[in-house]
C-alpha positions as CSV (number, residue, x, y, z in Angstrom):
1,M,0.0,0.0,0.0
2,F,1.1,3.5,-0.8
3,C,-1.3,6.4,-1.0
4,Y,-0.8,10.2,-0.8
5,Q,-3.9,11.4,-2.5
6,C,-5.4,13.6,0.3
7,E,-4.3,16.1,2.8
8,Q,-4.4,13.5,5.6
9,T,-1.3,11.9,4.1
10,D,1.2,10.7,6.6
11,R,4.2,13.1,6.6
12,S,6.1,11.7,9.6
13,G,8.7,9.9,7.4
14,A,11.3,11.2,5.0
15,N,8.8,11.0,2.1
16,P,5.1,11.7,2.6
17,G,2.7,8.9,2.0
18,C,0.5,6.4,3.9
19,G,1.9,2.9,3.9
20,G,1.7,-0.1,6.2
21,P,-1.5,-1.9,7.1
22,V,-3.8,1.2,7.4
23,G,-3.7,4.8,6.0
24,N,-4.6,7.9,8.0
25,C,-8.1,7.9,6.5
26,G,-8.7,4.4,7.7
27,K,-8.2,2.7,4.4
28,N,-6.5,-0.7,4.8
29,A,-3.8,-2.1,2.5
30,I,-6.1,-4.6,0.8
31,T,-8.6,-1.9,-0.2
32,S,-5.9,0.5,-1.2
33,D,-4.3,-2.1,-3.5
34,L,-7.6,-3.0,-5.1
35,Q,-8.4,0.6,-5.7
36,D,-5.1,1.0,-7.5
37,L,-5.9,-2.0,-9.6
38,L,-9.4,-0.7,-10.4
39,L,-8.0,2.6,-11.7
40,H,-5.6,0.5,-13.9
41,A,-8.7,-1.3,-15.2
42,V,-10.5,1.9,-15.9
43,K,-7.6,3.1,-18.0
44,G,-8.0,-0.1,-20.0
45,I,-11.7,0.6,-20.6
46,A,-10.8,4.1,-21.7
47,Q,-8.3,2.9,-24.2
48,Y,-11.0,1.0,-26.1
49,A,-13.7,3.6,-25.3
50,T,-11.8,6.4,-27.1
51,R,-11.4,4.2,-30.2
52,A,-15.0,3.1,-30.2
53,R,-16.2,6.7,-29.8
54,S,-14.0,7.8,-32.7
55,L,-15.7,5.2,-34.9
56,G,-19.1,6.5,-33.9
57,V,-20.1,3.7,-31.5
58,P,-19.7,5.2,-28.0
59,D,-20.7,3.2,-25.0
60,D,-22.2,5.6,-22.5
61,E,-23.0,2.9,-20.1
62,A,-19.3,2.2,-19.9
63,S,-18.7,5.9,-19.3
64,E,-21.1,5.9,-16.4
65,F,-19.4,2.9,-15.0
66,I,-16.1,4.8,-15.1
67,L,-17.7,7.7,-13.2
68,Y,-19.0,5.4,-10.5
69,A,-15.9,3.2,-10.2
70,V,-13.6,6.1,-10.0
71,F,-15.8,7.9,-7.4
72,T,-15.5,4.8,-5.1
73,T,-11.7,5.4,-4.9
74,L,-11.9,9.0,-3.5
75,T,-10.9,9.6,0.0
76,N,-13.5,8.5,2.6
77,V,-15.9,6.9,0.1
78,N,-15.6,3.2,0.0
79,F,-13.6,1.0,2.3
80,N,-15.1,-2.4,1.4
81,P,-12.5,-4.7,-0.3
82,T,-15.2,-7.2,-1.3
83,R,-16.9,-4.4,-3.2
84,F,-13.7,-3.6,-5.1
85,A,-13.1,-7.2,-6.0
86,G,-16.6,-7.2,-7.6
87,L,-16.0,-3.9,-9.3
88,L,-12.8,-5.3,-10.9
89,R,-14.7,-8.1,-12.5
90,E,-17.3,-5.7,-13.7
91,A,-14.6,-3.5,-15.1
92,A,-13.2,-6.4,-17.1
93,A,-16.6,-7.2,-18.4
94,V,-17.2,-3.6,-19.4
95,R,-13.8,-3.4,-21.1
96,D,-14.6,-6.6,-23.1
97,R,-17.9,-5.2,-24.2
98,V,-16.4,-1.9,-25.4
99,R,-13.6,-3.8,-27.1
100,A,-16.0,-6.0,-29.0
101,R,-18.0,-2.9,-30.0
102,Y,-14.9,-1.2,-31.2
103,E,-13.6,-4.2,-33.2
104,E,-17.0,-4.8,-34.9
105,A,-17.1,-1.1,-35.9
106,A,-13.6,-1.2,-37.2
107,R,-14.2,-4.3,-39.3
108,A,-17.5,-2.8,-40.6
109,R,-15.4,0.1,-42.0
110,G,-12.8,-2.2,-43.5
111,L,-10.2,-1.5,-40.8
112,E,-8.1,-3.9,-38.9
113,P,-8.8,-3.5,-35.2
114,E,-5.8,-2.5,-33.1
115,T,-4.6,-5.1,-30.5
116,L,-3.9,-2.9,-27.5
117,G,-1.5,-3.6,-24.7
118,G,-1.0,-2.0,-21.2
119,P,-4.2,-1.7,-19.1
120,A,-6.4,-2.8,-22.0
121,A,-4.8,-6.2,-21.9
122,W,-5.4,-6.8,-18.2
123,S,-7.4,-9.7,-17.0
124,P,-8.5,-10.2,-13.4
125,E,-7.1,-13.0,-11.3
126,A,-9.6,-15.4,-9.8
127,D,-9.3,-14.4,-6.1
128,Q,-8.5,-11.4,-3.9
129,D,-5.0,-12.6,-3.3
130,G,-4.4,-12.8,-7.0
131,L,-5.8,-9.3,-7.5
132,R,-3.5,-7.9,-4.9
133,R,-0.5,-9.5,-6.6
134,Q,-1.7,-7.8,-9.8
135,A,-1.9,-4.5,-8.0
136,G,1.7,-4.8,-6.9
137,T,3.1,-2.9,-9.9
138,K,0.0,-0.7,-10.6
139,G,0.4,1.8,-7.7
140,V,0.7,5.5,-7.9
141,L,4.5,5.4,-7.7
142,A,4.8,3.1,-10.8
143,G,7.7,4.3,-13.0
144,L,9.3,6.5,-10.4
145,D,12.7,5.0,-10.9
146,I,12.5,5.5,-14.6
147,V,10.8,8.9,-15.1
148,G,11.5,10.6,-11.8
149,A,9.4,12.3,-9.1
150,D,8.2,15.3,-11.2
151,V,6.6,13.2,-13.9
152,V,5.0,10.8,-11.4
153,G,3.7,13.8,-9.5
154,L,2.2,15.2,-12.6
155,R,0.6,11.9,-13.6
156,N,-1.0,11.8,-10.1
157,L,-2.1,15.4,-10.4
158,H,-4.0,14.2,-13.5
159,L,-5.3,11.1,-11.7
160,Y,-6.6,12.9,-8.7
161,A,-8.1,15.7,-10.7
162,L,-9.9,13.0,-12.7
163,K,-11.2,11.5,-9.5
164,G,-12.8,14.8,-8.6
165,I,-14.2,15.3,-12.1
166,C,-15.7,11.9,-12.1
167,A,-17.3,12.5,-8.7
168,Y,-18.9,15.8,-9.9
169,A,-20.0,14.2,-13.2
170,Y,-21.5,11.2,-11.3
171,H,-23.7,13.6,-9.2
172,A,-25.0,15.3,-12.4
173,C,-25.5,11.9,-14.1
174,V,-27.7,10.5,-11.3
175,L,-30.0,13.5,-11.8
176,G,-30.2,12.7,-15.5
177,H,-27.7,15.3,-16.8
178,R,-25.1,13.8,-19.2
179,R,-23.0,15.2,-22.0
180,P,-21.3,12.9,-24.5
181,E,-18.5,15.4,-24.9
182,I,-17.7,15.2,-21.2
183,F,-17.7,11.4,-21.3
184,A,-15.3,11.6,-24.3
185,E,-12.9,13.9,-22.5
186,I,-12.8,11.8,-19.4
187,E,-12.1,8.7,-21.5
188,K,-9.3,10.6,-23.4
189,A,-7.7,11.6,-20.2
190,F,-7.6,8.1,-18.7
191,A,-6.4,6.7,-22.1
192,Y,-3.6,9.3,-22.0
193,L,-2.6,8.1,-18.5
194,A,-2.6,4.5,-19.8
195,E,0.3,5.5,-22.1
196,D,2.5,6.4,-19.1
197,P,3.2,10.0,-20.4
198,K,6.5,11.5,-19.4
199,D,6.6,14.9,-21.2
200,V,6.5,17.4,-18.3
201,E,5.4,20.3,-20.5
202,E,2.6,18.3,-22.0
203,L,1.5,16.9,-18.7
204,F,1.4,20.4,-17.2
205,E,-0.7,21.9,-20.0
206,R,-3.0,18.9,-20.1
207,A,-3.6,19.3,-16.4
208,L,-4.9,22.8,-17.1
209,G,-7.1,21.2,-19.7
210,L,-8.5,19.0,-17.0
211,G,-9.3,22.2,-15.1
212,R,-11.3,23.4,-18.2
213,L,-13.0,20.1,-18.4
214,N,-14.0,20.3,-14.7
215,L,-15.5,23.8,-15.4
216,S,-17.9,22.1,-17.9
217,V,-18.7,19.4,-15.4
218,I,-19.5,21.6,-12.5
219,E,-21.6,23.8,-14.8
220,L,-23.5,20.6,-15.7
221,L,-23.9,19.7,-12.0
222,D,-25.1,23.2,-11.3
223,A,-27.7,22.8,-14.0
224,A,-28.7,19.4,-12.7
225,N,-29.2,20.6,-9.1
226,T,-31.0,23.8,-9.9
227,G,-33.0,22.2,-12.8
228,T,-34.2,19.4,-10.5
229,F,-34.7,21.2,-7.2
230,G,-34.9,24.9,-8.2
231,A,-32.4,27.7,-7.6
232,Q,-31.2,28.1,-4.1
233,Q,-32.9,30.7,-2.0
234,P,-31.7,32.4,1.2
235,T,-33.1,30.2,4.0
236,A,-32.8,30.1,7.8
237,V,-31.9,26.6,8.9
238,R,-32.5,25.4,12.5
239,V,-29.3,23.9,14.0
240,T,-30.8,22.6,17.2
241,P,-33.0,19.5,17.8
242,V,-36.8,19.2,17.3
243,K,-38.6,16.7,19.4
244,G,-39.5,13.5,17.6
245,K,-38.1,10.5,15.6
246,A,-35.1,11.4,13.5
247,I,-33.0,10.5,10.5
248,L,-29.7,12.1,9.7
249,V,-28.5,12.4,6.1
250,S,-24.8,13.2,5.3
251,G,-22.8,13.4,2.1
252,H,-23.6,15.3,-1.1
253,D,-26.3,13.4,-3.0
254,L,-29.4,15.5,-3.2
255,R,-31.2,12.8,-5.1
256,D,-30.9,10.3,-2.2
257,L,-32.1,13.0,0.2
258,A,-35.1,13.8,-2.0
259,A,-36.1,10.1,-2.2
260,L,-35.8,9.8,1.5
261,L,-37.9,12.9,2.1
262,E,-40.6,11.5,-0.2
263,Q,-40.6,8.1,1.5
264,T,-40.8,9.6,5.0
265,A,-43.5,12.2,4.3
266,G,-46.4,11.8,6.7
267,T,-44.6,9.3,8.9
268,G,-43.8,11.8,11.7
269,I,-40.1,11.2,11.2
270,N,-37.9,14.3,11.1
271,V,-35.0,14.5,8.7
272,Y,-31.8,16.4,9.5
273,T,-28.9,17.3,7.2
274,H,-25.3,16.8,8.2
275,G,-22.0,18.1,6.8
276,E,-22.1,19.0,3.1
277,M,-25.8,18.3,2.9
278,L,-26.6,21.6,4.7
279,P,-27.3,23.6,1.5
280,A,-30.2,21.2,0.7
281,H,-32.4,23.5,2.9
282,A,-32.1,26.2,0.3
283,Y,-33.5,24.3,-2.7
284,P,-37.3,25.1,-3.0
285,K,-38.3,21.5,-3.9
286,L,-36.4,20.1,-0.9
287,K,-37.3,22.7,1.7
288,A,-41.0,22.2,0.7
289,Y,-40.9,19.1,2.9
290,P,-41.8,20.3,6.4
291,H,-40.1,17.4,8.0
292,L,-36.7,18.5,6.7
293,V,-36.4,20.3,10.1
294,G,-32.8,21.3,10.4
295,N,-29.1,20.6,10.3
296,Y,-27.3,18.5,13.0
297,G,-23.6,18.6,13.7
298,G,-20.7,20.0,11.6
299,A,-18.0,18.8,9.3
300,W,-17.3,15.2,8.4
301,H,-14.4,14.5,10.7
302,D,-16.5,15.0,13.8
303,Q,-19.0,12.3,12.7
304,Q,-17.9,9.7,15.2
305,R,-18.8,11.9,18.2
306,E,-21.9,13.4,16.6
307,F,-23.3,10.2,15.1
308,A,-22.9,8.4,18.5
309,A,-25.0,11.1,20.1
310,F,-27.7,11.3,17.3
311,P,-30.8,9.4,18.5
312,G,-31.7,7.8,15.2
313,P,-30.3,6.1,12.0
314,I,-27.8,7.8,9.7
315,L,-27.6,7.7,5.9
316,M,-24.2,8.3,4.2
317,T,-24.9,9.3,0.6
318,S,-21.5,10.0,-0.8
319,N,-18.0,10.6,0.3
320,C,-16.9,11.5,3.9
321,I,-17.6,8.3,5.8
322,I,-15.1,7.3,8.5
323,E,-15.0,4.1,10.5
324,P,-18.3,3.8,12.3
325,H,-18.1,3.3,16.1
326,A,-19.8,0.3,17.6
327,S,-22.2,2.7,19.3
328,Y,-23.9,3.5,16.0
329,R,-22.7,0.8,13.6
330,R,-26.1,-1.0,13.6
331,R,-27.9,2.2,12.7
332,I,-25.7,3.7,9.9
333,F,-26.5,2.9,6.3
334,T,-24.7,3.6,3.0
335,A,-25.9,4.4,-0.5
336,G,-24.4,5.1,-3.9
337,P,-20.6,4.8,-4.1
338,V,-20.2,4.7,-0.4
339,G,-19.3,1.5,1.5
340,W,-17.9,0.1,4.8
341,P,-17.5,-3.6,5.6
342,G,-20.4,-4.8,7.6
343,V,-22.5,-1.7,7.2
344,R,-25.9,-2.1,5.5
345,H,-26.0,-0.7,1.9
346,I,-29.1,0.5,0.2
347,A,-28.6,0.2,-3.5
348,D,-32.1,0.7,-4.9
349,H,-33.2,3.9,-3.2
350,D,-35.8,2.0,-1.1
351,F,-35.1,3.4,2.3
352,T,-37.6,1.1,4.2
353,P,-34.9,-0.4,6.4
354,L,-33.7,3.1,7.4
355,I,-37.3,4.2,8.2
356,Q,-37.9,1.1,10.3
357,A,-34.7,1.9,12.2
358,A,-35.9,5.4,12.8
359,K,-39.2,4.1,14.2
360,A,-37.3,1.8,16.5
361,T,-34.9,4.4,17.9
362,P,-36.0,7.1,20.4
363,G,-35.4,10.3,18.5
364,F,-35.1,13.6,20.3
365,T,-37.1,13.6,23.5
366,E,-37.4,17.4,23.7
367,D,-36.8,20.5,21.6
368,G,-33.5,22.3,21.8
369,P,-33.3,26.1,22.1
370,E,-34.1,27.6,18.7
371,E,-30.9,28.6,16.9
372,Y,-30.6,29.3,13.1
373,I,-28.0,29.9,10.4
374,T,-28.7,31.2,7.0
375,V,-27.7,29.4,3.8
376,G,-28.7,29.7,0.1
377,F,-26.5,32.4,-1.4
378,A,-25.6,30.5,-4.6
379,R,-25.3,32.4,-7.8
380,D,-29.0,33.3,-8.3
381,S,-29.4,34.8,-4.8
382,V,-26.2,36.8,-5.0
383,L,-26.6,38.0,-8.6
384,A,-30.1,39.1,-7.8
385,V,-28.6,41.8,-5.6
386,S,-25.5,42.4,-7.6
387,D,-26.4,46.0,-8.2
388,R,-26.5,46.7,-4.5
389,V,-23.2,44.8,-4.0
390,V,-21.5,46.8,-6.8
391,E,-22.9,50.1,-5.4
392,A,-21.7,49.2,-1.9
393,V,-18.2,48.6,-3.3
394,K,-18.2,51.9,-5.3
395,Q,-19.3,53.8,-2.2
396,G,-16.6,52.1,-0.1
397,A,-19.0,50.3,2.2
398,I,-17.5,47.0,1.0
399,R,-13.7,47.1,0.8
400,H,-12.9,43.5,0.0
401,F,-14.3,40.0,-0.6
402,F,-12.7,36.9,0.9
403,L,-13.7,33.5,-0.4
404,I,-12.9,31.2,2.5
405,G,-14.0,27.7,1.5
406,G,-13.2,24.2,0.7
407,C,-13.0,21.0,2.8
408,D,-12.5,20.8,6.5
409,G,-10.4,18.0,8.1
410,P,-8.8,16.7,11.2
411,T,-5.2,17.8,10.5
412,P,-3.5,20.6,12.5
413,G,-3.5,24.1,11.1
414,R,-7.2,24.4,10.1
415,D,-8.1,26.9,12.9
416,Y,-6.4,29.3,10.4
417,Y,-9.7,29.6,8.5
418,R,-11.8,30.4,11.6
419,E,-9.2,32.9,12.8
420,L,-9.0,34.6,9.4
421,A,-12.8,34.8,9.2
422,L,-13.1,36.3,12.7
423,A,-10.2,38.7,12.0
424,L,-11.7,40.3,8.9
425,P,-12.6,44.0,9.1
426,Q,-16.3,44.9,9.3
427,D,-16.2,46.4,5.7
428,T,-15.4,43.0,4.2
429,V,-17.7,40.2,2.9
430,I,-17.0,36.5,3.2
431,L,-18.1,34.0,0.5
432,T,-17.9,30.4,1.6
433,L,-18.7,26.9,0.3
434,G,-17.7,23.4,1.3
435,C,-17.5,22.2,4.9
436,A,-14.6,24.3,6.0
437,K,-17.3,26.9,6.9
438,Y,-18.3,24.9,9.9
439,R,-15.3,26.5,11.6
440,F,-17.1,29.8,11.6
441,N,-20.6,29.7,10.2
442,R,-22.4,30.0,13.5
443,H,-20.7,33.3,14.2
444,D,-22.9,36.4,13.7
445,F,-20.9,38.5,11.1
446,G,-23.7,41.1,10.7
447,E,-24.6,43.0,7.5
448,I,-23.4,45.8,5.3
449,G,-26.3,47.8,4.0
450,G,-28.6,44.8,4.3
451,I,-26.1,42.5,2.6
452,P,-25.0,39.6,4.9
453,R,-21.3,39.7,5.5
454,L,-21.3,35.9,5.4
455,L,-22.7,34.5,2.2
456,D,-22.9,30.7,2.1
457,V,-22.7,29.6,-1.5
458,G,-23.3,25.9,-0.8
459,Q,-21.4,22.6,-1.1
460,C,-18.1,22.1,-2.7
461,N,-20.4,20.8,-5.5
462,D,-21.5,24.4,-5.9
463,S,-18.1,25.7,-7.0
464,H,-19.6,26.8,-10.3
465,S,-21.8,29.3,-8.4
466,A,-18.7,30.9,-6.8
467,I,-17.0,31.2,-10.2
468,K,-20.2,32.7,-11.7
469,I,-20.4,35.3,-8.9
470,A,-16.8,36.3,-9.4
471,A,-17.2,36.5,-13.1
472,A,-20.3,38.6,-12.8
473,L,-18.6,41.0,-10.4
474,A,-15.7,41.3,-12.8
475,D,-18.1,42.1,-15.6
476,A,-19.9,44.7,-13.5
477,F,-16.6,46.5,-12.8
478,G,-15.2,46.0,-16.3
479,C,-12.2,44.2,-15.1
480,G,-10.7,40.7,-14.8
481,I,-11.2,38.4,-11.8
482,N,-7.6,39.1,-10.7
483,D,-8.4,42.8,-10.6
484,L,-11.4,42.4,-8.2
485,P,-11.0,43.2,-4.5
486,L,-11.2,39.5,-3.9
487,T,-8.9,37.0,-2.2
488,L,-9.3,33.2,-2.4
489,T,-8.3,31.2,0.6
490,L,-9.0,27.5,0.2
491,A,-8.8,24.5,2.5
492,W,-8.5,21.2,0.8
493,T,-8.8,17.5,1.9
494,E,-9.4,15.3,-1.1
495,Q,-9.5,15.1,-4.9
496,K,-12.5,17.2,-5.8
497,A,-10.5,20.2,-4.4
498,I,-7.7,19.3,-6.9
499,A,-10.1,19.5,-9.8
500,V,-11.5,22.8,-8.6
501,L,-8.0,24.3,-8.1
502,L,-7.1,23.3,-11.6
503,T,-10.3,25.0,-12.9
504,L,-9.3,28.2,-11.1
505,L,-5.8,28.1,-12.5
506,A,-7.1,27.3,-16.0
507,L,-9.3,30.4,-15.7
508,G,-6.1,32.4,-14.9
509,V,-7.0,33.1,-11.3
510,K,-3.8,34.1,-9.4
511,D,-2.6,34.5,-5.9
512,I,-4.8,31.8,-4.4
513,R,-3.8,30.6,-0.9
514,V,-4.3,26.9,-0.1
515,G,-3.7,24.9,3.0
516,P,-3.1,23.8,5.6
517,Q,-0.5,21.8,3.8
518,P,0.5,21.4,0.1
519,P,-0.5,18.2,-1.8
520,A,2.1,15.6,-1.0
521,F,2.3,14.5,-4.7
522,L,3.5,17.9,-5.8
523,T,7.3,17.9,-5.8
524,P,9.1,21.1,-4.7
525,A,9.8,21.8,-8.4
526,L,6.2,21.5,-9.4
527,A,5.1,23.6,-6.4
528,E,7.6,26.3,-7.4
529,R,6.3,26.2,-10.9
530,L,2.8,26.8,-9.8
531,A,3.9,29.6,-7.5
532,E,5.8,31.3,-10.4
533,R,3.1,31.0,-12.9
534,F,0.0,31.5,-10.8
535,G,1.2,33.0,-7.5
536,L,-0.2,29.9,-5.7
537,R,1.0,29.8,-2.2
538,I,0.4,28.0,1.1
539,I,-1.4,29.8,3.9
540,G,0.8,31.4,6.6
541,D,0.2,33.7,9.5
542,V,-3.3,35.0,9.6
543,Q,-2.5,38.7,10.3
544,A,0.3,38.8,7.7
545,D,-1.9,37.1,5.1
546,L,-4.7,39.5,5.9
547,A,-2.5,42.5,5.6
548,S,-1.2,41.3,2.3
549,A,-4.7,40.7,0.9
550,L,-5.9,44.2,2.0
551,E,-2.9,46.0,0.5
552,R,-4.7,46.4,-2.8
553,A,-8.1,47.1,-1.2
């Protein structure tokens, strides 16, 4: 096992990376090895899928399998080695189907089909031990002794960005939003990795291309969410308990939440959001359910303590699961790409077992004191008052905008984001998205001329909204995004953040601060290159960073 895909990476040794029997995220060596092999298998599917698509016989079912399979390998998504052994056999079957489709199309055109090597020629061993032996040479450090650390780092920059892109595309896909051109670009990118590329310049430029691809994907996801559930609206969300039976829903999948709300309507069971599900309260078609009563708890890494105290069952709908404690292991369920050995999985959106568990557990025995936070400041809400925002800037009432967002996590150094938010002058506005906001979103920041100083744009899945808001402000002021009184300070944990960062860089956004630590797969030379070209830097001292940001205000 070797993994360094997320910010939790073990950095105690000479070279950063999680090895040994268990990684810092809780992923064991078996699961890690099988995930590496699954990504190798996906590259093989992509090799044939690109050729089939070029001959006019795309296999969109194979494309959707790629999205799902890759999503399962993100940090804190699926820890079940049995599931990965099954996915590897599915991958081989999908690859064989796409190959047959390609070969038939080639012959129909009088062409001799190519016989492909590399991942396209892989065949699964019969058992888990055999699969692990196959995985031995397919890890993320493959080729390090031949091509060096910079090339391997860039290959993994591609791989991890693709993981994020596939996760976002999966969320759009399950809501019925698909674009063949996005499938094609994802397949091309995996087929490119299957060739073991080693040209640094090409890898670097193609990484920015993945950022542009991700922009298309998050735009599609935005359309899927708003098209299905309506545009987010500013909404006060209760963050304290309501007496009654209760179900907690965590993760990012709004479709699962919607299905659960429909199935629990009229049962007397209250539904609470957790973590990244918080913005669900702002969607008209979700908040129309009166038993969606509030948000419970905070960011994902506090779930063991919070889930143990929650008096009902819990549904994990996408990434962010960590090892369930015995105190709630029998009342936590997974859905979609999520999995944990021994935890019940609901694969068909029939949440009857979850509802039965809610009826059998006590729920909250009394109301908590009424406390609320406000969410729902995605692009439509903010752009609706853009004239007031622009006027407030021109009059000097708003001096500067800070986007403080991204993923929270358990590693040291993340109090920086709370300290920065609380240190900001009263004439500044905070845009936030992702779960890093739980460090400060219960603080009352007040208003500027009726405009809240804290504008919660939504999930990390709502990154497109933040980009649209910045672009609209730039248009209003007749300048570029880099000329706005705007500073981006991002927290990162896993691979969706890598995809979003590449999108921002591809758009030419400069002087972004990220933290609390740089990605372990970026070598010093690559980090220096990003700093030189884009001004990308790691967060430092709060007061020094704040003073630097306000210098141009």
